[in-house]
N, CA, C and O atoms as a GROMACS GRO file, in nm:
protein
  548
    1MET      N    1  -4.059   2.477   0.648
    1MET     CA    2  -3.958   2.519   0.559
    1MET      C    3  -3.939   2.404   0.453
    1MET      O    4  -3.942   2.285   0.486
    2THR      N    5  -3.921   2.442   0.335
    2THR     CA    6  -3.898   2.341   0.226
    2THR      C    7  -3.760   2.320   0.194
    2THR      O    8  -3.682   2.412   0.218
    3PHE      N    9  -3.718   2.215   0.142
    3PHE     CA   10  -3.583   2.183   0.094
    3PHE      C   11  -3.591   2.175  -0.062
    3PHE      O   12  -3.653   2.086  -0.119
    4ASP      N   13  -3.528   2.268  -0.120
    4ASP     CA   14  -3.534   2.265  -0.271
    4ASP      C   15  -3.392   2.221  -0.325
    4ASP      O   16  -3.298   2.188  -0.253
    5LEU      N   17  -3.393   2.226  -0.463
    5LEU     CA   18  -3.272   2.194  -0.526
    5LEU      C   19  -3.144   2.267  -0.497
    5LEU      O   20  -3.036   2.208  -0.485
    6SER      N   21  -3.156   2.391  -0.487
    6SER     CA   22  -3.040   2.475  -0.453
    6SER      C   23  -2.991   2.448  -0.310
    6SER      O   24  -2.872   2.463  -0.285
    7ASP      N   25  -3.084   2.406  -0.210
    7ASP     CA   26  -3.045   2.370  -0.077
    7ASP      C   27  -2.972   2.234  -0.083
    7ASP      O   28  -2.875   2.211  -0.010
    8PHE      N   29  -3.019   2.146  -0.171
    8PHE     CA   30  -2.953   2.020  -0.176
    8PHE      C   31  -2.802   2.034  -0.245
    8PHE      O   32  -2.708   1.964  -0.209
    9ARG      N   33  -2.793   2.121  -0.335
    9ARG     CA   34  -2.664   2.146  -0.406
    9ARG      C   35  -2.566   2.204  -0.303
    9ARG      O   36  -2.451   2.161  -0.294
   10THR      N   37  -2.615   2.303  -0.224
   10THR     CA   38  -2.524   2.356  -0.130
   10THR      C   39  -2.494   2.257  -0.021
   10THR      O   40  -2.380   2.257   0.025
   11LEU      N   41  -2.578   2.176   0.025
   11LEU     CA   42  -2.556   2.079   0.133
   11LEU      C   43  -2.446   1.976   0.064
   11LEU      O   44  -2.342   1.941   0.120
   12SER      N   45  -2.484   1.940  -0.055
   12SER     CA   46  -2.384   1.832  -0.131
   12SER      C   47  -2.234   1.897  -0.132
   12SER      O   48  -2.133   1.832  -0.103
   13LYS      N   49  -2.232   2.033  -0.170
   13LYS     CA   50  -2.105   2.088  -0.178
   13LYS      C   51  -2.025   2.095  -0.044
   13LYS      O   52  -1.903   2.076  -0.034
   14ASP      N   53  -2.110   2.125   0.057
   14ASP     CA   54  -2.062   2.130   0.188
   14ASP      C   55  -2.000   2.005   0.235
   14ASP      O   56  -1.891   2.004   0.292
   15LEU      N   57  -2.072   1.894   0.211
   15LEU     CA   58  -2.042   1.769   0.246
   15LEU      C   59  -1.912   1.714   0.161
   15LEU      O   60  -1.828   1.642   0.216
   16GLU      N   61  -1.904   1.746   0.043
   16GLU     CA   62  -1.798   1.716  -0.039
   16GLU      C   63  -1.668   1.791   0.011
   16GLU      O   64  -1.560   1.733   0.021
   17ARG      N   65  -1.688   1.918   0.040
   17ARG     CA   66  -1.570   1.998   0.097
   17ARG      C   67  -1.528   1.943   0.228
   17ARG      O   68  -1.407   1.936   0.250
   18LYS      N   69  -1.608   1.903   0.315
   18LYS     CA   70  -1.561   1.840   0.446
   18LYS      C   71  -1.491   1.700   0.411
   18LYS      O   72  -1.392   1.666   0.475
   19LYS      N   73  -1.539   1.627   0.319
   19LYS     CA   74  -1.469   1.498   0.279
   19LYS      C   75  -1.336   1.531   0.231
   19LYS      O   76  -1.239   1.466   0.271
   20ILE      N   77  -1.321   1.634   0.141
   20ILE     CA   78  -1.196   1.664   0.096
   20ILE      C   79  -1.109   1.705   0.204
   20ILE      O   80  -0.994   1.661   0.214
   21GLU      N   81  -1.161   1.789   0.289
   21GLU     CA   82  -1.065   1.846   0.395
   21GLU      C   83  -1.025   1.721   0.484
   21GLU      O   84  -0.918   1.726   0.544
   22THR      N   85  -1.095   1.626   0.493
   22THR     CA   86  -1.057   1.507   0.579
   22THR      C   87  -0.948   1.421   0.510
   22THR      O   88  -0.857   1.377   0.580
   23ILE      N   89  -0.952   1.396   0.384
   23ILE     CA   90  -0.869   1.320   0.310
   23ILE      C   91  -0.742   1.382   0.262
   23ILE      O   92  -0.639   1.319   0.236
   24ALA      N   93  -0.758   1.508   0.253
   24ALA     CA   94  -0.633   1.596   0.203
   24ALA      C   95  -0.500   1.565   0.279
   24ALA      O   96  -0.393   1.544   0.221
   25PRO      N   97  -0.516   1.565   0.414
   25PRO     CA   98  -0.386   1.539   0.486
   25PRO      C   99  -0.328   1.405   0.458
   25PRO      O  100  -0.205   1.391   0.455
   26GLN      N  101  -0.410   1.305   0.436
   26GLN     CA  102  -0.363   1.169   0.410
   26GLN      C  103  -0.301   1.157   0.265
   26GLN      O  104  -0.207   1.081   0.242
   27LEU      N  105  -0.360   1.239   0.169
   27LEU     CA  106  -0.301   1.241   0.031
   27LEU      C  107  -0.175   1.317   0.046
   27LEU      O  108  -0.079   1.280  -0.022
   28GLN      N  109  -0.160   1.416   0.125
   28GLN     CA  110  -0.037   1.484   0.143
   28GLN      C  111   0.080   1.396   0.188
   28GLN      O  112   0.193   1.407   0.140
   29LEU      N  113   0.044   1.309   0.284
   29LEU     CA  114   0.137   1.204   0.334
   29LEU      C  115   0.188   1.124   0.240
   29LEU      O  116   0.308   1.096   0.230
   30LEU      N  117   0.090   1.079   0.160
   30LEU     CA  118   0.134   0.980   0.053
   30LEU      C  119   0.222   1.042  -0.044
   30LEU      O  120   0.319   0.982  -0.091
   31LYS      N  121   0.188   1.169  -0.078
   31LYS     CA  122   0.268   1.253  -0.176
   31LYS      C  123   0.413   1.271  -0.118
   31LYS      O  124   0.511   1.266  -0.192
   32GLN      N  125   0.424   1.290   0.007
   32GLN     CA  126   0.560   1.304   0.073
   32GLN      C  127   0.638   1.168   0.073
   32GLN      O  128   0.759   1.160   0.053
   33GLY      N  129   0.555   1.063   0.097
   33GLY     CA  130   0.615   0.925   0.099
   33GLY      C  131   0.680   0.890  -0.036
   33GLY      O  132   0.781   0.821  -0.046
   34ALA      N  133   0.618   0.940  -0.132
   34ALA     CA  134   0.664   0.910  -0.281
   34ALA      C  135   0.790   0.982  -0.293
   34ALA      O  136   0.885   0.921  -0.342
   35VAL      N  137   0.806   1.106  -0.255
   35VAL     CA  138   0.931   1.173  -0.271
   35VAL      C  139   1.040   1.101  -0.199
   35VAL      O  140   1.151   1.090  -0.252
   36VAL      N  141   1.015   1.049  -0.077
   36VAL     CA  142   1.118   0.972  -0.011
   36VAL      C  143   1.155   0.847  -0.089
   36VAL      O  144   1.273   0.816  -0.106
   37ALA      N  145   1.046   0.771  -0.140
   37ALA     CA  146   1.074   0.639  -0.202
   37ALA      C  147   1.158   0.670  -0.335
   37ALA      O  148   1.246   0.593  -0.372
   38GLU      N  149   1.128   0.780  -0.401
   38GLU     CA  150   1.216   0.817  -0.513
   38GLU      C  151   1.355   0.826  -0.493
   38GLU      O  152   1.436   0.791  -0.579
   39LEU      N  153   1.392   0.876  -0.364
   39LEU     CA  154   1.527   0.887  -0.334
   39LEU      C  155   1.608   0.767  -0.281
   39LEU      O  156   1.731   0.770  -0.272
   40LEU      N  157   1.539   0.667  -0.248
   40LEU     CA  158   1.584   0.543  -0.189
   40LEU      C  159   1.676   0.470  -0.288
   40LEU      O  160   1.788   0.441  -0.246
   41PRO      N  161   1.644   0.436  -0.409
   41PRO     CA  162   1.731   0.355  -0.491
   41PRO      C  163   1.872   0.428  -0.504
   41PRO      O  164   1.874   0.549  -0.522
   42GLY      N  165   1.970   0.366  -0.497
   42GLY     CA  166   2.103   0.423  -0.496
   42GLY      C  167   2.163   0.469  -0.363
   42GLY      O  168   2.282   0.500  -0.359
   43VAL      N  169   2.087   0.474  -0.254
   43VAL     CA  170   2.144   0.490  -0.121
   43VAL      C  171   2.199   0.361  -0.079
   43VAL      O  172   2.127   0.261  -0.073
   44PRO      N  173   2.333   0.359  -0.048
   44PRO     CA  174   2.406   0.232  -0.011
   44PRO      C  175   2.340   0.162   0.091
   44PRO      O  176   2.324   0.041   0.078
   45ALA      N  177   2.295   0.226   0.201
   45ALA     CA  178   2.232   0.151   0.321
   45ALA      C  179   2.105   0.082   0.258
   45ALA      O  180   2.078  -0.035   0.286
   46TRP      N  181   2.029   0.156   0.176
   46TRP     CA  182   1.899   0.089   0.126
   46TRP      C  183   1.929  -0.032   0.046
   46TRP      O  184   1.865  -0.136   0.057
   47ASP      N  185   2.032  -0.014  -0.036
   47ASP     CA  186   2.066  -0.137  -0.135
   47ASP      C  187   2.118  -0.255  -0.040
   47ASP      O  188   2.087  -0.372  -0.061
   48THR      N  189   2.191  -0.217   0.057
   48THR     CA  190   2.246  -0.330   0.138
   48THR      C  191   2.123  -0.392   0.209
   48THR      O  192   2.116  -0.515   0.216
   49PHE      N  193   2.022  -0.311   0.264
   49PHE     CA  194   1.903  -0.361   0.323
   49PHE      C  195   1.829  -0.466   0.219
   49PHE      O  196   1.792  -0.580   0.251
   50LEU      N  197   1.815  -0.414   0.101
   50LEU     CA  198   1.738  -0.490  -0.009
   50LEU      C  199   1.819  -0.625  -0.039
   50LEU      O  200   1.758  -0.727  -0.073
   51SER      N  201   1.951  -0.624  -0.027
   51SER     CA  202   2.022  -0.749  -0.051
   51SER      C  203   2.003  -0.850   0.055
   51SER      O  204   1.991  -0.971   0.034
   52TYR      N  205   2.002  -0.786   0.181
   52TYR     CA  206   1.968  -0.886   0.292
   52TYR      C  207   1.827  -0.943   0.284
   52TYR      O  208   1.804  -1.059   0.316
   53ILE      N  209   1.733  -0.860   0.242
   53ILE     CA  210   1.592  -0.913   0.234
   53ILE      C  211   1.591  -1.014   0.106
   53ILE      O  212   1.526  -1.118   0.113
   54GLN      N  213   1.655  -0.985   0.006
   54GLN     CA  214   1.660  -1.086  -0.101
   54GLN      C  215   1.731  -1.215  -0.070
   54GLN      O  216   1.694  -1.322  -0.119
   55GLY      N  217   1.833  -1.204   0.010
   55GLY     CA  218   1.900  -1.321   0.058
   55GLY      C  219   1.812  -1.404   0.152
   55GLY      O  220   1.814  -1.526   0.142
   56ALA      N  221   1.733  -1.342   0.243
   56ALA     CA  222   1.632  -1.412   0.324
   56ALA      C  223   1.526  -1.469   0.243
   56ALA      O  224   1.478  -1.577   0.277
   57ILE      N  225   1.482  -1.406   0.133
   57ILE     CA  226   1.376  -1.458   0.047
   57ILE      C  227   1.434  -1.596  -0.011
   57ILE      O  228   1.373  -1.702   0.000
   58ASP      N  229   1.551  -1.582  -0.071
   58ASP     CA  230   1.614  -1.699  -0.136
   58ASP      C  231   1.621  -1.819  -0.049
   58ASP      O  232   1.580  -1.929  -0.087
   59THR      N  233   1.678  -1.796   0.077
   59THR     CA  234   1.707  -1.894   0.180
   59THR      C  235   1.563  -1.961   0.209
   59THR      O  236   1.546  -2.082   0.201
   60THR      N  237   1.467  -1.873   0.244
   60THR     CA  238   1.336  -1.918   0.286
   60THR      C  239   1.274  -2.004   0.172
   60THR      O  240   1.215  -2.110   0.196
   61LYS      N  241   1.289  -1.956   0.058
   61LYS     CA  242   1.230  -2.032  -0.060
   61LYS      C  243   1.286  -2.175  -0.061
   61LYS      O  244   1.213  -2.272  -0.079
   62GLY      N  245   1.415  -2.184  -0.043
   62GLY     CA  246   1.479  -2.312  -0.034
   62GLY      C  247   1.430  -2.404   0.077
   62GLY      O  248   1.415  -2.525   0.063
   63GLN      N  249   1.408  -2.339   0.185
   63GLN     CA  250   1.342  -2.412   0.300
   63GLN      C  251   1.195  -2.464   0.273
   63GLN      O  252   1.154  -2.575   0.309
   64TYR      N  253   1.121  -2.370   0.204
   64TYR     CA  254   0.995  -2.388   0.168
   64TYR      C  255   0.985  -2.523   0.057
   64TYR      O  256   0.900  -2.611   0.068
   65ILE      N  257   1.073  -2.520  -0.032
   65ILE     CA  258   1.087  -2.620  -0.115
   65ILE      C  259   1.114  -2.757  -0.059
   65ILE      O  260   1.057  -2.857  -0.102
   66ALA      N  261   1.202  -2.757   0.038
   66ALA     CA  262   1.246  -2.878   0.116
   66ALA      C  263   1.117  -2.930   0.194
   66ALA      O  264   1.083  -3.048   0.196
   67LEU      N  265   1.055  -2.832   0.252
   67LEU     CA  266   0.936  -2.876   0.337
   67LEU      C  267   0.824  -2.936   0.247
   67LEU      O  268   0.761  -3.035   0.283
   68GLN      N  269   0.801  -2.872   0.127
   68GLN     CA  270   0.712  -2.936   0.028
   68GLN      C  271   0.740  -3.063  -0.019
   68GLN      O  272   0.651  -3.144  -0.043
   69ASP      N  273   0.877  -3.091  -0.035
   69ASP     CA  274   0.916  -3.222  -0.072
   69ASP      C  275   0.896  -3.332   0.047
   69ASP      O  276   0.865  -3.448   0.022
   70MET      N  277   0.917  -3.284   0.174
   70MET     CA  278   0.895  -3.365   0.289
   70MET      C  279   0.745  -3.406   0.282
   70MET      O  280   0.709  -3.523   0.297
   71LEU      N  281   0.662  -3.305   0.260
   71LEU     CA  282   0.514  -3.321   0.275
   71LEU      C  283   0.469  -3.429   0.161
   71LEU      O  284   0.373  -3.503   0.181
   72SER      N  285   0.538  -3.434   0.052
   72SER     CA  286   0.494  -3.528  -0.053
   72SER      C  287   0.574  -3.665  -0.039
   72SER      O  288   0.564  -3.753  -0.125
   73SER      N  289   0.646  -3.675   0.061
   73SER     CA  290   0.731  -3.794   0.080
   73SER      C  291   0.638  -3.890   0.140
   73SER      O  292   0.560  -3.855   0.228
   74PRO      N  293   0.642  -4.022   0.092
   74PRO     CA  294   0.566  -4.122   0.161
   74PRO      C  295   0.621  -4.188   0.276
   74PRO      O  296   0.558  -4.276   0.335
   75SER      N  297   0.742  -4.149   0.315
   75SER     CA  298   0.808  -4.214   0.414
   75SER      C  299   0.772  -4.138   0.557
   75SER      O  300   0.806  -4.192   0.662
   76ILE      N  301   0.709  -4.025   0.558
   76ILE     CA  302   0.660  -3.970   0.685
   76ILE      C  303   0.514  -4.004   0.695
   76ILE      O  304   0.431  -3.977   0.608
   77LEU      N  305   0.487  -4.068   0.814
   77LEU     CA  306   0.353  -4.124   0.832
   77LEU      C  307   0.295  -4.066   0.957
   77LEU      O  308   0.174  -4.076   0.974
   78ASP      N  309   0.370  -4.006   1.047
   78ASP     CA  310   0.330  -3.948   1.174
   78ASP      C  311   0.249  -3.826   1.141
   78ASP      O  312   0.293  -3.733   1.072
   79ALA      N  313   0.126  -3.830   1.195
   79ALA     CA  314   0.031  -3.707   1.165
   79ALA      C  315   0.083  -3.576   1.239
   79ALA      O  316   0.066  -3.466   1.188
   80ASP      N  317   0.140  -3.592   1.348
   80ASP     CA  318   0.199  -3.482   1.412
   80ASP      C  319   0.319  -3.425   1.344
   80ASP      O  320   0.337  -3.304   1.338
   81LYS      N  321   0.400  -3.512   1.293
   81LYS     CA  322   0.517  -3.459   1.216
   81LYS      C  323   0.469  -3.401   1.087
   81LYS      O  324   0.525  -3.300   1.045
   82LEU      N  325   0.371  -3.454   1.021
   82LEU     CA  326   0.321  -3.395   0.899
   82LEU      C  327   0.251  -3.256   0.923
   82LEU      O  328   0.260  -3.168   0.838
   83LEU      N  329   0.183  -3.239   1.038
   83LEU     CA  330   0.124  -3.115   1.081
   83LEU      C  331   0.226  -3.015   1.104
   83LEU      O  332   0.214  -2.903   1.056
   84GLN      N  333   0.326  -3.049   1.175
   84GLN     CA  334   0.446  -2.963   1.195
   84GLN      C  335   0.506  -2.913   1.065
   84GLN      O  336   0.530  -2.793   1.051
   85ILE      N  337   0.533  -3.002   0.968
   85ILE     CA  338   0.581  -2.961   0.841
   85ILE      C  339   0.494  -2.869   0.767
   85ILE      O  340   0.543  -2.777   0.701
   86LYS      N  341   0.362  -2.892   0.775
   86LYS     CA  342   0.270  -2.804   0.714
   86LYS      C  343   0.273  -2.652   0.773
   86LYS      O  344   0.274  -2.550   0.704
   87VAL      N  345   0.273  -2.660   0.911
   87VAL     CA  346   0.290  -2.524   0.976
   87VAL      C  347   0.412  -2.453   0.940
   87VAL      O  348   0.404  -2.333   0.914
   88ASN      N  349   0.529  -2.515   0.935
   88ASN     CA  350   0.656  -2.462   0.902
   88ASN      C  351   0.649  -2.410   0.754
   88ASN      O  352   0.700  -2.302   0.721
   89ALA      N  353   0.581  -2.494   0.665
   89ALA     CA  354   0.575  -2.448   0.526
   89ALA      C  355   0.489  -2.325   0.513
   89ALA      O  356   0.525  -2.234   0.438
   90LEU      N  357   0.382  -2.316   0.578
   90LEU     CA  358   0.300  -2.194   0.584
   90LEU      C  359   0.383  -2.075   0.634
   90LEU      O  360   0.386  -1.967   0.575
   91ARG      N  361   0.452  -2.102   0.752
   91ARG     CA  362   0.532  -1.984   0.797
   91ARG      C  363   0.636  -1.934   0.698
   91ARG      O  364   0.655  -1.813   0.682
   92CYS      N  365   0.705  -2.027   0.629
   92CYS     CA  366   0.791  -1.992   0.518
   92CYS      C  367   0.706  -1.910   0.420
   92CYS      O  368   0.749  -1.799   0.390
   93ALA      N  369   0.607  -1.946   0.374
   93ALA     CA  370   0.524  -1.886   0.267
   93ALA      C  371   0.491  -1.739   0.307
   93ALA      O  372   0.497  -1.644   0.229
   94GLU      N  373   0.453  -1.734   0.441
   94GLU     CA  374   0.416  -1.599   0.485
   94GLU      C  375   0.538  -1.501   0.497
   94GLU      O  376   0.532  -1.383   0.463
   95ARG      N  377   0.646  -1.560   0.548
   95ARG     CA  378   0.765  -1.475   0.547
   95ARG      C  379   0.805  -1.423   0.409
   95ARG      O  380   0.835  -1.305   0.391
   96ILE      N  381   0.805  -1.517   0.311
   96ILE     CA  382   0.840  -1.478   0.169
   96ILE      C  383   0.746  -1.364   0.124
   96ILE      O  384   0.790  -1.265   0.067
   97ALA      N  385   0.610  -1.382   0.153
   97ALA     CA  386   0.519  -1.277   0.102
   97ALA      C  387   0.547  -1.146   0.168
   97ALA      O  388   0.542  -1.040   0.104
   98ALA      N  389   0.578  -1.152   0.299
   98ALA     CA  390   0.608  -1.028   0.370
   98ALA      C  391   0.736  -0.957   0.323
   98ALA      O  392   0.742  -0.834   0.310
   99TRP      N  393   0.834  -1.036   0.300
   99TRP     CA  394   0.959  -0.978   0.244
   99TRP      C  395   0.947  -0.926   0.109
   99TRP      O  396   1.005  -0.823   0.074
  100GLU      N  397   0.867  -1.001   0.025
  100GLU     CA  398   0.841  -0.941  -0.110
  100GLU      C  399   0.755  -0.813  -0.110
  100GLU      O  400   0.764  -0.726  -0.197
  101ALA      N  401   0.669  -0.808  -0.001
  101ALA     CA  402   0.595  -0.674   0.009
  101ALA      C  403   0.692  -0.566   0.043
  101ALA      O  404   0.680  -0.456  -0.010
  102VAL      N  405   0.788  -0.590   0.130
  102VAL     CA  406   0.884  -0.485   0.162
  102VAL      C  407   0.973  -0.443   0.041
  102VAL      O  408   1.015  -0.328   0.030
  103LEU      N  409   1.000  -0.535  -0.046
  103LEU     CA  410   1.077  -0.506  -0.162
  103LEU      C  411   1.001  -0.417  -0.252
  103LEU      O  412   1.060  -0.330  -0.317
  104GLY      N  413   0.864  -0.437  -0.259
  104GLY     CA  414   0.777  -0.360  -0.347
  104GLY      C  415   0.732  -0.228  -0.292
  104GLY      O  416   0.673  -0.148  -0.364
  105LEU      N  417   0.758  -0.201  -0.160
  105LEU     CA  418   0.718  -0.075  -0.100
  105LEU      C  419   0.754   0.050  -0.165
  105LEU      O  420   0.668   0.136  -0.180
  106PRO      N  421   0.881   0.068  -0.207
  106PRO     CA  422   0.910   0.190  -0.280
  106PRO      C  423   0.830   0.217  -0.397
  106PRO      O  424   0.777   0.327  -0.411
  107LYS      N  425   0.818   0.119  -0.486
  107LYS     CA  426   0.747   0.139  -0.608
  107LYS      C  427   0.594   0.154  -0.579
  107LYS      O  428   0.526   0.227  -0.652
  108GLU      N  429   0.541   0.088  -0.475
  108GLU     CA  430   0.395   0.116  -0.432
  108GLU      C  431   0.377   0.263  -0.376
  108GLU      O  432   0.275   0.329  -0.394
  109LEU      N  433   0.492   0.310  -0.304
  109LEU     CA  434   0.482   0.436  -0.262
  109LEU      C  435   0.492   0.552  -0.361
  109LEU      O  436   0.438   0.662  -0.348
  110ILE      N  437   0.565   0.515  -0.456
  110ILE     CA  438   0.574   0.611  -0.572
  110ILE      C  439   0.443   0.615  -0.653
  110ILE      O  440   0.397   0.721  -0.696
  111GLU      N  441   0.389   0.500  -0.670
  111GLU     CA  442   0.257   0.495  -0.746
  111GLU      C  443   0.137   0.565  -0.673
  111GLU      O  444   0.052   0.631  -0.733
  112SER      N  445   0.138   0.546  -0.546
  112SER     CA  446   0.027   0.606  -0.461
  112SER      C  447   0.054   0.748  -0.443
  112SER      O  448  -0.040   0.827  -0.435
  113GLY      N  449   0.176   0.787  -0.436
  113GLY     CA  450   0.220   0.944  -0.434
  113GLY      C  451   0.173   1.003  -0.568
  113GLY      O  452   0.124   1.116  -0.568
  114THR      N  453   0.186   0.936  -0.679
  114THR     CA  454   0.149   0.998  -0.805
  114THR      C  455  -0.005   1.023  -0.799
  114THR      O  456  -0.060   1.131  -0.821
  115LYS      N  457  -0.065   0.907  -0.767
  115LYS     CA  458  -0.221   0.914  -0.760
  115LYS      C  459  -0.267   1.024  -0.660
  115LYS      O  460  -0.362   1.097  -0.690
  116ALA      N  461  -0.202   1.036  -0.545
  116ALA     CA  462  -0.244   1.127  -0.446
  116ALA      C  463  -0.218   1.277  -0.508
  116ALA      O  464  -0.296   1.371  -0.490
  117THR      N  465  -0.115   1.284  -0.572
  117THR     CA  466  -0.073   1.429  -0.631
  117THR      C  467  -0.185   1.462  -0.734
  117THR      O  468  -0.232   1.576  -0.744
  118ASP      N  469  -0.222   1.364  -0.806
  118ASP     CA  470  -0.336   1.386  -0.924
  118ASP      C  471  -0.470   1.426  -0.842
  118ASP      O  472  -0.540   1.522  -0.873
  119LEU      N  473  -0.493   1.346  -0.744
  119LEU     CA  474  -0.610   1.379  -0.671
  119LEU      C  475  -0.620   1.515  -0.596
  119LEU      O  476  -0.722   1.581  -0.582
  120LEU      N  477  -0.501   1.545  -0.550
  120LEU     CA  478  -0.496   1.681  -0.480
  120LEU      C  479  -0.508   1.792  -0.577
  120LEU      O  480  -0.566   1.895  -0.542
  121THR      N  481  -0.455   1.780  -0.703
  121THR     CA  482  -0.462   1.881  -0.807
  121THR      C  483  -0.603   1.901  -0.861
  121THR      O  484  -0.648   2.010  -0.893
  122ARG      N  485  -0.676   1.771  -0.869
  122ARG     CA  486  -0.817   1.782  -0.906
  122ARG      C  487  -0.909   1.841  -0.798
  122ARG      O  488  -1.003   1.914  -0.831
  123MET      N  489  -0.883   1.812  -0.672
  123MET     CA  490  -0.948   1.870  -0.557
  123MET      C  491  -0.928   2.015  -0.561
  123MET      O  492  -1.026   2.088  -0.553
  124GLU      N  493  -0.802   2.065  -0.574
  124GLU     CA  494  -0.777   2.207  -0.575
  124GLU      C  495  -0.848   2.282  -0.685
  124GLU      O  496  -0.900   2.392  -0.671
  125THR      N  497  -0.846   2.210  -0.798
  125THR     CA  498  -0.916   2.267  -0.919
  125THR      C  499  -1.069   2.288  -0.894
  125THR      O  500  -1.128   2.392  -0.921
  126LEU      N  501  -1.131   2.164  -0.831
  126LEU     CA  502  -1.274   2.179  -0.799
  126LEU      C  503  -1.298   2.292  -0.682
  126LEU      O  504  -1.396   2.367  -0.689
  127HIS      N  505  -1.216   2.297  -0.590
  127HIS     CA  506  -1.225   2.399  -0.485
  127HIS      C  507  -1.221   2.543  -0.546
  127HIS      O  508  -1.299   2.629  -0.507
  128ALA      N  509  -1.129   2.565  -0.642
  128ALA     CA  510  -1.116   2.693  -0.694
  128ALA      C  511  -1.236   2.728  -0.793
  128ALA      O  512  -1.278   2.843  -0.804
  129ASP      N  513  -1.286   2.622  -0.865
  129ASP     CA  514  -1.414   2.644  -0.927
  129ASP      C  515  -1.529   2.672  -0.850
  129ASP      O  516  -1.614   2.752  -0.886
  130ASP      N  517  -1.533   2.602  -0.733
  130ASP     CA  518  -1.646   2.640  -0.649
  130ASP      C  519  -1.638   2.786  -0.597
  130ASP      O  520  -1.736   2.860  -0.600
  131ARG      N  521  -1.512   2.826  -0.548
  131ARG     CA  522  -1.502   2.968  -0.512
  131ARG      C  523  -1.531   3.064  -0.610
  131ARG      O  524  -1.590   3.167  -0.580
  132ARG      N  525  -1.492   3.039  -0.734
  132ARG     CA  526  -1.531   3.130  -0.844
  132ARG      C  527  -1.675   3.136  -0.866
  132ARG      O  528  -1.734   3.242  -0.885
  133ALA      N  529  -1.736   3.016  -0.863
  133ALA     CA  530  -1.890   3.019  -0.879
  133ALA      C  531  -1.959   3.088  -0.764
  133ALA      O  532  -2.062   3.150  -0.785
  134SER      N  533  -1.907   3.079  -0.641
  134SER     CA  534  -1.978   3.138  -0.542
  134SER      C  535  -1.956   3.299  -0.521
  134SER      O  536  -2.025   3.369  -0.448
  135GLU      N  537  -1.854   3.339  -0.594
  135GLU     CA  538  -1.824   3.489  -0.588
  135GLU      C  539  -1.927   3.571  -0.659
  135GLU      O  540  -1.972   3.527  -0.764
  136PRO      N  541  -1.970   3.686  -0.611
  136PRO     CA  542  -2.070   3.769  -0.670
  136PRO      C  543  -1.995   3.826  -0.802
  136PRO      O  544  -1.875   3.851  -0.798
  137ASP      N  545  -2.063   3.844  -0.904
  137ASP     CA  546  -2.017   3.909  -1.021
  137ASP      C  547  -1.990   4.046  -1.020
  137ASP      O  548  -1.950   4.102  -1.122
   0.00000   0.00000   0.00000
């Protein structure tokens, strides 16, 4: 049995269809997440949550600056003390990064949802084109 170009195209379309079927549910979830994220701004509980997060960021940035000042101080000579200060500074930096990621989640969800919607639309168009091409005239 030989494998010709039409067999290859059929196999390629089947593999592409399977791939689409696997990622479509994930894209649907992203699309739904975007809808929820668009509704968050203006919700009093969400705004309160964001204010708490922003306050935690501001406080931790102050702690981070103080730790950086301690690290550059010539008065601290104990290696263990310097190491502890470095560890605390790294912890502060990581907390700040995590909280800033939380603040950016709604925007990121909305952007991902828009991309997912576009991909789903393109996938549906391709799928419809494939169906039309495979229908007998």
